[in-house]
C-alpha atoms as one frame of an Amber mdcrd trajectory, in Angstrom:
protein
   0.000   0.000   0.000   2.859   2.358   0.827   4.408   1.706  -2.613   1.054
   2.370  -4.342   0.738   5.667  -2.472   4.294   6.617  -3.444   3.648   5.890
  -7.128   0.341   7.774  -6.998   1.952  10.855  -5.486   4.796  10.771  -7.976
   2.393  10.568 -10.938   0.229  13.343  -9.503   3.287  15.546  -8.968   4.347
  15.009 -12.598   0.795  15.783 -13.780   0.578  19.023 -11.767   4.060  20.144
 -12.765   3.200  19.596 -16.409   0.052  21.715 -16.122   1.998  24.430 -14.337
   4.807  24.580 -16.899   3.086  23.778 -20.213   0.537  26.659 -20.269   3.234
  29.096 -19.127   5.777  28.067 -21.774   3.064  28.151 -24.437   1.914  31.633
 -23.459   5.361  33.068 -22.636   5.819  34.856 -26.021   2.460  36.557 -25.484
   3.458  37.511 -21.932   6.641  39.135 -23.264   4.639  41.032 -25.881   2.128
  42.303 -23.310   4.684  43.470 -20.719   6.640  45.405 -23.355   4.412  48.480
 -22.975   2.717  49.926 -19.865  -0.697  50.176 -21.539  -0.686  46.400 -22.069
   0.071  45.396 -18.467  -3.600  44.948 -17.571  -3.871  42.379 -20.362  -0.740
  40.609 -19.117  -2.372  40.402 -15.687  -5.506  38.920 -17.287  -3.343  36.320
 -19.018  -1.736  35.548 -15.654  -5.218  35.021 -14.175  -6.169  32.680 -17.029
  -2.990  30.675 -16.441  -3.786  30.483 -12.703  -7.350  29.312 -13.267  -6.281
  26.744 -15.850  -3.596  25.204 -13.674  -5.915  24.984 -10.654  -8.610  23.317
 -12.762  -6.129  20.832 -14.184  -4.896  19.850 -10.721  -8.238  17.982 -10.581
  -9.196  19.050  -7.062 -12.129  21.117  -5.751 -11.375  24.803  -5.131 -13.958
  26.628  -2.994 -14.224  30.430  -2.846 -16.210  31.997   0.009 -17.138  35.648
   0.481 -16.490  36.986  -3.023 -19.905  38.662  -2.975 -18.575  41.061  -0.315
 -16.068  42.594  -2.730 -17.169  45.657  -4.715 -15.373  45.652  -8.111 -15.393
  49.480  -8.084 -13.757  49.737  -4.639 -10.030  49.753  -3.947  -8.815  47.450
  -1.181  -5.742  46.263   0.658  -5.982  42.458   0.793  -4.130  40.753   3.672
  -3.892  36.950   3.223  -2.069  34.358   5.289   1.008  32.952   3.556   1.500
  29.186   3.590   2.500  28.017   0.101   3.707  29.009  -3.354   0.184  28.259
  -4.588  -1.105  31.318  -2.652  -0.668  33.796  -5.516  -2.399  31.617  -8.166
  -5.255  31.046  -5.690  -5.724  34.788  -5.145  -5.409  35.529  -8.863  -8.072
  32.945  -9.669 -10.470  34.121  -6.944 -10.271  37.927  -6.880 -11.263  39.868
 -10.004  -9.749  43.098 -11.233  -6.283  44.432 -11.984  -4.864  43.724  -8.534
  -1.253  44.286  -7.531   0.985  42.050  -5.414   3.839  42.907  -3.082   6.201
  39.921  -3.116   9.752  39.082  -2.176  12.579  40.250  -4.435  13.674  36.691
  -5.196  10.568  36.228  -7.379  12.150  38.546  -9.932  15.124  36.159 -10.188
  13.042  33.145 -11.245  13.944  32.171 -14.850  11.427  33.527 -17.405   8.739
  34.241 -14.784  10.929  36.780 -12.971  10.796  39.325 -15.788   7.002  39.064
 -15.926   6.616  39.484 -12.168   8.974  42.464 -12.170   6.927  44.199 -14.885
   3.509  43.491 -13.375   3.931  43.640  -9.613   5.912  45.119  -6.721   8.986
  43.374  -5.322  10.632  44.028  -1.964  13.750  42.958  -0.124  12.393  42.911
   3.434  15.918  43.037   4.870  16.536  46.385   3.185  14.882  49.509   4.654
  15.374  51.308   1.328  13.698  48.522  -0.648  10.836  48.386   1.873  10.327
  52.151   1.587  10.271  51.974  -2.218   7.765  49.109  -2.125   5.534  51.104
   0.227   5.623  54.146  -2.075   4.825  51.921  -5.074   1.899  50.411  -3.124
   0.496  53.870  -2.402   0.832  54.812  -6.057  -0.978  51.614  -7.001  -3.945
  52.506  -4.769  -3.960  56.057  -6.141  -4.062  54.625  -9.671  -7.153  52.597
  -8.761  -5.403  49.245  -8.353  -5.981  47.194  -5.189  -2.934  45.745  -3.455
  -2.296  42.283  -1.986   0.291  42.180   0.834   1.097  39.092   2.903   1.371
  40.553   6.416   3.496  37.639   7.686   6.150  38.582   5.130   7.138  34.955
   4.534   5.761  31.428   4.700   5.192  30.289   8.269   6.967  27.088   9.341
   3.705  26.219  11.123   1.509  26.951   8.101  -2.162  26.139   8.431  -2.029
  26.293  12.209  -0.248  29.347  13.643   0.481  32.650  11.936   3.772  34.477
  12.135   3.658  37.966  13.731   2.217  40.510  11.308   4.203  43.405   9.906
   2.730  46.926   9.851   2.879  47.556   6.072  -0.607  46.563   4.825  -2.357
  48.149   7.821  -0.414  51.392   7.583  -1.195  51.515   3.843  -4.935  50.865
   4.289  -5.221  53.556   6.962  -3.113  56.133   5.123  -5.115  55.703   1.902
  -8.408  55.252   3.805  -9.375  52.091   1.909 -10.941  48.944   3.421  -8.651
  46.132   4.505  -9.768  42.591   3.622  -8.451  39.604   5.604  -8.091  36.418
   3.539  -7.661  32.898   4.889  -6.311  30.016   2.791  -6.345  27.069   5.221
  -5.236  24.138   3.063  -2.638  25.452   0.594   0.212  24.073   2.723  -1.280
  20.572   2.407  -1.298  20.730  -1.388   2.076  22.420  -1.940   4.096  22.581
   1.299   7.247  24.687   1.544   9.969  22.038   1.803  13.010  24.266   1.144
  14.127  23.192  -2.316  12.179  19.919  -2.374   9.091  19.716  -4.593   6.194
  18.015  -2.810   2.692  18.073  -4.338  -0.192  16.227  -2.708  -3.822  16.118
  -3.718  -6.056  18.086  -1.368  -9.201  20.221  -1.878  -8.434  23.927  -1.508
 -10.426  26.806  -0.072 -10.106  30.578   0.071 -12.180  32.610   2.532 -12.575
  36.315   1.780 -13.626  37.898   5.067 -15.806  41.028   5.300 -13.841  44.222
   4.537 -12.753  46.207   7.593 -13.397  49.923   7.196 -10.469  52.245   7.889
 -12.539  55.407   7.590 -11.489  57.822  10.305  -8.621  55.629  11.528  -5.159
  57.156  12.005  -1.640  55.770  12.334  -2.376  55.334  16.041  -4.860  52.601
  15.053  -2.359  50.465  13.117  -1.905  48.070  16.034  -5.665  47.740  16.509
  -6.234  46.955  12.827  -3.308  44.540  12.763  -4.526  42.646  15.842  -8.096
  42.479  14.538  -6.958  41.044  11.196  -4.611  38.588  12.911  -7.430  37.347
  15.145  -9.843  36.867  12.215  -7.389  34.784  10.181  -5.984  32.862  13.153
  -9.454  31.846  14.376 -10.390  30.662  10.886  -7.178  28.620  10.615  -7.847
  26.943  13.958 -11.431  26.218  12.951 -10.423  24.695   9.614  -7.550  22.757
  11.188 -10.008  21.228  13.660 -12.506  20.387  10.906  -9.821  18.840   8.736
  -8.401  16.769  11.566 -11.601  15.571  13.196 -14.721  16.117  11.113 -14.034
  16.945   7.505 -10.942  14.989   6.562 -10.362  14.670   2.803 -11.040  11.178
   1.392  -8.013   8.916   1.759  -6.452   7.856  -1.526  -3.045   7.185  -3.037
  -2.775  10.941  -3.656  -3.805  12.098  -0.179  -1.381  13.636   2.325   0.035
  11.254   4.895
């Protein structure tokens, strides 16, 4: 049985990797064409969303989106999701409509082929550099001013205890939402770490249904920089409680069906 499970996981990993790479390689010339001029970037983002939706569909697992009806397409937001896997960005791209912007780590711009696309479309930051962090914050403000919502992972990196306990939140997304007086939206993705865990250089892909919960927007109207800690703690509590709830359901009441592709 253990050998059957091992073969099943290997075949599923090959299948998922193929459907990650193949659509990207096929569409890469079009990506390069679209990022060549600023007025085409919105279309490059749309292509990125199509790629994200296609790969998630071809992974052959259910993906549930909750709370999308609470998002007004005409409103600008700061989205604050938990960070547990490299599948987080495709999940957000597939779930949230509009020309959204991401703030991600600088190393994403170094990824072969994809790095140039990320650098053209989104905001990169070296969190160990105060200068880089300041530039990323200014770019995030400019994005909001241009009518483009921003996604910032408040943990700053993937938690080693993903799916259970959050890392301490950084101030950036909360300071931005208050300064620009736009609603902040907590987002919980409770199972991404089960599908694509962060194994530090080791690719592990395991079949597991995914879910993204878009919580009600938190108004920042009238808040000042003195309220950053309040907003940060409120968002932390919302996401942490949802993670604990989903962890309990997964472990005791709503465990995914056991198969050769299921996590151990």
